[in-house]
Each structure stands twice: as structure tokens, then as C-alpha cells.
C-alpha positions, 0 to 999 in steps of 0.5 A: 469289336462291335457286335451291334452291326454284326447281329443286325446284319445277320438278322436281316440276312436270315429274314431275307434269305431264310438261310444260315448262309444269308445270315453269315453274309449279312453279318459280314456286311453289317461288320463292314458298315458298322463305324465302330468296327474300324472298317471303311468301305473303299471309295474311288479317288477323284481325278483331282486328288490323284492329279495332286498326288501324282504331281507331288510324288513325281518330283519328290521321287525325282529328288530322291533318285537324284540324291541316291548316289550321295549328291545331286549333280548339276545335270540332275538339277537341269534334267528336273528343270527340263521336265518342268519346262516341258510341262509348261508349268506356271510360276506357282507350279514350278515353285511347288515342283521345286519344293517337292524335289527338295523334300525328296532329296532331304534326309529321312525322306520315306520313299516307300511310304510315298510310293505306297500312297501313290499306288493306293491313290491311283488304285487300278489305274495301271497306265497312270502308274506306268506313266509315272515310272516312264517319267522317272526313267526319263529324268534319271537318264537325262540326269546321269544315265541312271547310276547303279543306286538309281537303277535299284531304286527305280526297279524297286518302285516299278515292281511296287507299282506292278510293272514286271522286270521285262516291262521295265527293261523295255521301257528303258530300252525305248527311252535310251533309243530315243535319247541316242537320236537318229543314226543309220537307217538300220538303227532307226528301225531298231529304235522303232521296235524299241518305241513299241517295246517289242522285239524285231522278230514279232509277228505282224499280228502281234505287232498290231496288238502291241501297237494298239496296246501302247496307244491305249496305255499312253492316250493323253485323254485317257490318262488325264481322265484317270488323274494325270495332271493337265500340265503333263498331257503334252508328254503323253501326246508326244509319246503317242505320236512317236508310237504312231510314227514307229508303227508306220515305219515298221509297217512300211519296212515289212510291206504290211497293208 
């Protein structure tokens, strides 16, 4: 332990406040700022570094989840390719995404380290972490419908990133409803509620709150500003459009103004 920073901070704190508590506060600050103390003041991550980490981890985890049942099927490979196509990735980014996918499905891949690194990089950008889980669920559903091993992995990742079990279940229900496509008119309305991640018994006032919350969570400009790769912004735009359409359908069915 280094004492120079602590003593200097305590002295300054005492001189400024003329209080023992000021000395204590000054000592703590001095310890944090002393480079020999081994402590660094956290600095916010830039959007560029977040974007790179988000991109890399997205495709690594896709590879890891695809391999979770022992083998990577053609359907899972096609699902990853479709995600790359939806993002309109250029040749260089496609090559990078494939390399990340390969890394994720390789033996010895440390998924816990990768998820923790993403969480630390994104910091308090909760909506960005939620978008990450949404992406993983989409890919897993498109690949094999989510096998039991894949489900356990994704639930663990969601929990590690701060999502509750209910949020995860609602997110999956929304994606499954969208995957099933339009059926009977009654089922379409149920799909609208699933898109907003709410139950049909919700009050009008709470429905409005849920709609605004979902629009805020998935607003593409907000997510990109927080570090979502530009190539993934289209996904967020499509999501907000579906949220808007679902809300309008429910409003019409309820006779809301």
C-alpha cells in the first residue's frame, strides 16, 4: 500500500474543512488517485469501443449457443448468415463476424469472461444489453427453436446482464409470436400484446406506459448513440415500427382515443 497519496489527501482535507471527517474523505480520495495504490478512477467507455465489443460478443455468443447441444446445424449457420444479411454487413464485416462465430463455437471459449467484458464495457446502458439478449434469442429461435442447453445459456446471460426472468420470458414470447406470423385475427391481437411484452388484462393507462417504455428502449438513435453498431440500427428501426403498429392495433380494438 502507498501512504504518500493517503497522507497528502488527509492533510488537504483537514486544512480545507478543519474537521477529522474532512481528513478521512481526503485520505480516501488521495488513495484513489495515487497511481501506486492500484486503483483507477473509472472513465466512461466511448461509443466506438462499445460498438466493437458489442459486435464481437454478438457473433461469438451466437457461435457458442449454436454449439451448446454438441454440434452446429445448418439451420443455425443459416440463422447467423441471415442476421449478417439483415445488418447489410460489408465483406470485411462479414469476414469478421464469421471469425467471431468460429471463435465462439471453439473448444475452451470463455463465455463468462466475454459476457462480463460486455457488461463492463456497456456500463449502465441497460437498453443496449437488452438489445443484445434480443439478438441472441432471435438467432437461437431461427436456428433450432432454442434447445434446452441453449435456453439455459441464454437465461444465464440475460440474468448476468441484468434482465429478470419475467423480462426474458416476455422477450421470448414476443419473438415467438412474430416468428409464427399472422394467423387468425384474434391471434393477431395476442401477438400485439406480446410485442409490447404485456398481458391482455393490462389497463389502458399502463398500456400507454408500456408502449412508451418499449419505444424508448428500442429507439435506434438512442441505441446507436450508446454504442450499438450502425449496421444493427435497422433492426432497432424495424422493432420500433412493430411496437408502433402493435400499439395502434390494441388502441383500435379497445376504442382508445
